[in-house]
C-alpha positions in Angstrom: 113.0 -18.0 57.0 110.3 -21.0 56.6 111.4 -23.5 53.9 109.1 -24.5 51.1 107.4 -27.9 51.9 108.2 -30.5 49.4 106.8 -34.1 48.7 109.5 -36.7 49.6 109.8 -39.4 47.0 112.4 -41.6 49.3 112.2 -44.7 51.0 111.6 -43.0 54.4 111.4 -40.8 56.1 108.5 -40.0 53.8 105.8 -37.4 53.4 103.1 -38.0 56.2 99.7 -36.8 56.7 98.3 -34.0 58.4 96.8 -36.0 60.8 100.1 -38.0 61.7 102.0 -34.5 62.0 99.3 -33.2 64.4 99.7 -36.5 66.6 102.9 -35.0 67.8 101.6 -31.9 69.3 100.9 -33.9 72.5 103.4 -34.0 75.5 103.3 -37.6 77.0 105.3 -38.7 80.1 106.7 -42.0 79.6 105.5 -43.6 82.7 102.1 -42.4 82.4 99.5 -45.3 82.1 97.7 -43.5 79.0 101.1 -43.5 77.1 101.9 -47.1 78.0 98.3 -48.0 76.7 99.4 -46.3 73.3 102.6 -48.7 73.4 100.4 -51.6 74.2 97.9 -50.7 71.6 100.4 -50.4 68.6 102.3 -53.6 69.7 99.0 -55.4 69.1 98.4 -53.6 65.7 101.7 -54.5 64.5 101.0 -58.2 65.2 97.6 -57.8 63.1 99.8 -56.3 60.4 102.3 -59.3 60.4 99.1 -61.8 60.5 100.1 -63.3 63.7 98.6 -63.8 67.3 100.0 -62.8 70.7 100.3 -66.3 72.0 103.2 -67.1 69.6 104.5 -63.7 68.4 105.3 -60.4 70.2 106.1 -56.9 68.7 109.1 -55.2 70.7 109.9 -51.4 69.8 113.6 -50.1 70.0 114.6 -46.5 70.2 116.6 -45.5 67.2 116.3 -45.9 63.3 115.9 -49.2 61.4 119.5 -49.8 61.7 119.3 -49.9 65.7 116.4 -52.7 65.3 118.5 -54.9 63.1 121.6 -54.5 65.4 119.2 -55.4 68.5 118.6 -58.4 66.6 122.1 -59.2 65.7 123.8 -58.2 68.7 121.6 -60.0 71.2 120.1 -63.1 69.8 123.0 -64.9 68.4 125.7 -66.3 70.6 129.4 -66.9 70.2 128.9 -70.3 69.4 126.6 -69.7 66.6 127.0 -68.9 62.9 125.2 -66.6 60.9 124.6 -66.7 56.9 124.0 -63.4 55.5 122.5 -63.1 51.9 123.5 -59.6 50.4 122.6 -58.1 47.3 122.9 -54.6 48.0 124.3 -52.0 51.0 121.8 -53.3 53.6 122.8 -56.8 53.8 126.4 -55.8 53.6 125.5 -53.7 56.9 124.4 -56.6 58.5 127.9 -58.1 57.9 129.6 -55.2 59.4 127.5 -55.6 62.6 128.6 -59.2 62.4 132.2 -58.2 62.3 132.0 -55.4 65.3 130.4 -58.1 67.6 132.6 -60.8 66.7 129.9 -63.1 65.5 130.6 -66.2 63.2 129.1 -65.1 59.7 129.4 -66.6 56.0 128.4 -64.2 53.5 126.5 -65.1 50.2 127.3 -62.0 48.0 124.8 -61.8 44.9 125.3 -59.0 42.2 123.0 -55.9 43.4 121.0 -56.0 40.3 120.0 -59.8 40.9 117.5 -61.4 43.4 118.8 -63.7 45.7 117.5 -67.4 45.0 116.8 -70.4 47.0 119.2 -72.4 44.7 122.0 -70.1 45.9 120.9 -70.1 49.4 120.7 -74.0 49.3 124.0 -74.4 47.8 125.6 -72.0 50.6 124.1 -74.0 53.4 125.1 -77.4 52.0 128.6 -76.1 51.8 128.3 -74.5 55.6 126.4 -77.2 57.8 127.2 -75.3 61.0 125.0 -72.2 60.0 122.7 -71.6 63.0 120.9 -68.3 61.6 120.2 -66.8 58.5 119.5 -63.0 57.6 118.3 -61.5 54.3 116.9 -58.3 53.3 113.2 -58.3 51.7 113.0 -55.3 49.8 116.7 -54.1 49.1 116.4 -50.4 48.8 119.9 -50.2 47.2 118.2 -50.5 44.0 114.3 -51.4 44.7 114.9 -55.0 44.0 112.4 -57.5 45.9 113.9 -60.7 47.2 111.7 -63.6 47.3 111.5 -64.4 51.2 108.3 -66.6 50.7 110.5 -69.2 48.8 113.6 -69.0 50.6 112.8 -68.4 54.3 110.5 -71.5 54.9 113.1 -73.7 53.2 115.8 -72.3 55.8 113.5 -72.6 58.7 112.9 -76.3 57.8 116.6 -77.0 58.2 116.3 -75.8 61.7 117.9 -72.7 61.2 116.8 -69.3 63.1 115.5 -67.0 60.4 115.7 -63.1 60.4 114.4 -60.8 58.0 114.9 -57.2 57.5 111.6 -55.8 56.1 112.5 -52.2 56.6 111.1 -50.8 53.4 108.2 -53.4 52.9 106.5 -54.3 56.2 103.0 -52.5 55.9 103.3 -51.8 52.2 103.7 -55.2 51.1 101.7 -58.1 52.5 103.9 -60.5 54.8 102.4 -63.5 56.7 105.1 -63.8 59.3 104.0 -67.2 60.3 103.3 -68.7 57.2 106.8 -67.8 56.1 108.4 -69.1 59.3 110.1 -65.8 60.0 111.5 -66.0 63.7 112.6 -62.0 63.6 111.0 -59.4 61.1 112.5 -55.8 61.7 111.1 -52.7 60.4 110.6 -49.1 61.5 108.2 -46.3 62.1 108.9 -44.2 59.3 108.6 -46.4 56.4 105.2 -48.1 54.9 103.4 -47.5 58.1 103.8 -43.9 57.4 104.8 -42.5 60.7 108.0 -40.3 61.5 111.6 -41.4 62.3 112.4 -42.2 65.9 112.2 -45.9 66.8 112.3 -49.3 65.1 110.6 -52.5 66.1 111.0 -56.4 66.0 108.2 -58.9 65.4 109.7 -62.0 67.0 108.6 -65.6 67.7 108.4 -65.7 71.4 109.7 -69.3 71.8 112.8 -68.0 69.9 113.3 -64.8 71.6 112.7 -66.1 75.2 115.9 -68.6 74.6 118.0 -65.6 74.2 118.3 -64.3 77.6 121.7 -63.2 78.6 123.1 -63.2 75.0 122.9 -59.4 74.5 126.4 -57.7 74.0 124.9 -54.2 74.8 122.5 -52.7 77.3 120.5 -50.4 75.1 120.0 -53.1 72.4 119.3 -56.0 74.3 115.9 -57.1 72.7 115.0 -59.6 75.1 115.7 -57.1 78.0 113.1 -54.5 76.2 110.8 -57.5 75.8 110.5 -58.4 79.4 110.3 -55.0 80.8 107.3 -54.2 78.4 105.7 -57.5 79.4 106.2 -57.0 83.2 105.4 -53.2 83.2 102.2 -53.0 80.6 104.3 -51.4 77.7 107.0 -49.4 79.6 110.2 -48.8 77.6 113.4 -49.4 79.4 114.8 -46.1 78.6 113.3 -42.7 77.5 111.3 -43.5 74.2 110.3 -40.8 71.6 106.8 -40.1 73.0 105.7 -37.8 70.1 107.0 -40.4 67.5 105.1 -43.1 69.3 101.8 -40.9 68.9 102.2 -40.4 65.7 103.0 -44.1 64.9 99.7 -45.0 66.6 97.8 -42.6 64.5 99.5 -43.8 61.2 98.4 -47.5 62.3 94.9 -46.2 62.5 95.2 -44.7 58.9 96.7 -47.9 57.6 93.4 -49.7 58.6 91.2 -46.8 57.0 93.1 -47.1 53.8 91.9 -50.9 53.8 94.9 -52.3 55.3 97.9 -53.7 53.6 96.6 -55.0 50.6 95.0 -51.7 49.9 98.3 -49.7 50.5 100.1 -52.5 48.4 97.9 -51.5 45.5 98.5 -47.9 45.8 102.1 -48.2 46.0 101.8 -50.6 43.0 99.9 -48.3 40.9 102.6 -45.4 41.7 105.4 -47.5 41.0 104.0 -48.7 37.3 102.7 -45.1 36.5 106.3 -43.7 37.6 108.1 -46.2 35.5 105.9 -46.2 32.4 106.3 -42.2 32.5 110.0 -42.1 33.1 110.7 -44.5 30.2 108.6 -42.4 27.9 110.9 -39.6 28.8 113.9 -41.6 28.0 115.0 -43.0 31.6 115.7 -46.7 31.8 114.7 -48.7 35.0 117.8 -50.5 36.5 115.9 -53.5 37.7 114.1 -56.2 35.7 110.3 -55.6 36.2 109.9 -59.1 37.5 112.2 -58.2 40.5 111.0 -54.6 41.1 109.5 -53.5 44.3 106.5 -51.2 44.6 108.6 -49.4 47.0 111.5 -47.7 45.3 112.8 -47.7 41.6 116.5 -47.0 40.4 116.7 -45.3 37.1 120.0 -45.2 34.9 121.5 -41.9 34.0 120.1 -41.1 30.6 123.6 -39.6 29.4 127.1 -39.7 30.6 127.0 -36.0 31.1 123.8 -36.2 33.2 124.3 -33.6 36.1 122.3 -35.4 39.1 123.1 -32.5 41.2 121.5 -29.9 39.0 118.4 -32.3 38.4 117.8 -32.9 41.9 118.0 -29.2 42.7 115.6 -28.3 39.8 113.1 -31.0 41.2 113.4 -29.8 44.6 112.6 -26.2 43.5 109.5 -27.6 41.9 108.4 -29.2 45.0 109.9 -32.8 45.0 112.8 -34.5 46.7 114.2 -37.6 45.3 117.3 -39.9 46.2 120.6 -40.3 44.7 121.9 -43.9 43.6 123.8 -46.2 46.0 125.3 -48.8 43.5 129.0 -48.8 42.2 128.5 -50.7 38.9 126.0 -48.2 37.1 125.5 -44.5 38.0 121.8 -44.2 39.1 119.4 -42.3 41.0 116.1 -43.4 42.9 112.5 -42.2 43.1 110.3 -43.7 45.9 106.4 -43.6 45.9 105.6 -44.7 49.6 104.1 -42.3 52.1 101.4 -39.8 51.4 101.8 -40.2 47.7 99.1 -40.8 45.1 98.6 -41.2 41.5 98.0 -37.4 40.9 101.5 -36.8 42.6 103.1 -39.0 40.1 101.8 -37.2 37.3 103.0 -34.0 38.7 106.5 -35.4 38.9 106.4 -36.4 35.4 105.4 -33.3 34.1 108.2 -31.5 36.3 110.7 -33.7 34.8 109.5 -33.1 31.4 110.1 -29.7 31.7 113.6 -30.3 33.1 114.7 -32.6 30.5 112.8 -31.3 27.6 
């Protein structure tokens, strides 16, 4: 039985182009020079997307989902003598705290309401109260709610205090312009199946070389050793230390070409923004209220409050799925919500069709 295909309105995995899917038809050998050239090519392309050069920065892929990439940074670049400040306003900030706990890393948690952005004032107060902080981590687009945190205000200030900066840009990199150097980001983490519009299988870290090269020997695991992966790729022309997801890599290579053909991050950001505004306006006309204030709302995913106390999300989800759309349940505890994403191969006409389907269901 072949299941009916549908449009993924989620923050990744997401709906991909036919060309990205077709790129996975070829079977590569991980040791082959042609395959290593593909790895080296996409590493270079990622630096272009990050608006940095290969003299100061490097792109290091890590096998596994985005969480693996975040954990590689947390577990292998922070020593036992360091202290990590984690700014949290959602599930993904809290997940970094869980990692720090597991590895016995000293950490201070700045917990902010999930419906509000992290602010420079809050970070400043926390740093003033904790002068021993050596590393700082925060989420850019917190997909728990769809809120966009102001890294451009916070990260340069934190870096100016001599603190190593870590940005989880899982759901924003490639879909929202980020100047990594100007924002003084030491480690930026994202993955193959988000705004680049590839498929799941690996994450990657854009790292400032000077900072990364000082972490030799800090890794607490073998497979998540970011420095170890970096050195192997530098010495062996793009060779991954352990078996890599070859089909995913080739799909990602194709997806990066498509990003460039679309007009780069600026053009993709505009498409996503148009999708989100169309979605939010249409849903409000249908009686759904957006959770996050518009000025903090990302163009990646939007949270909507249940319209009534007896709203049956499961039935709503199943009806939409039968109409060809898959959405996301909510993730916060204070308010019952569901989420709709608009990244991937999603266009204005798709949002129009979705709104018509929701009107039919709720009308």
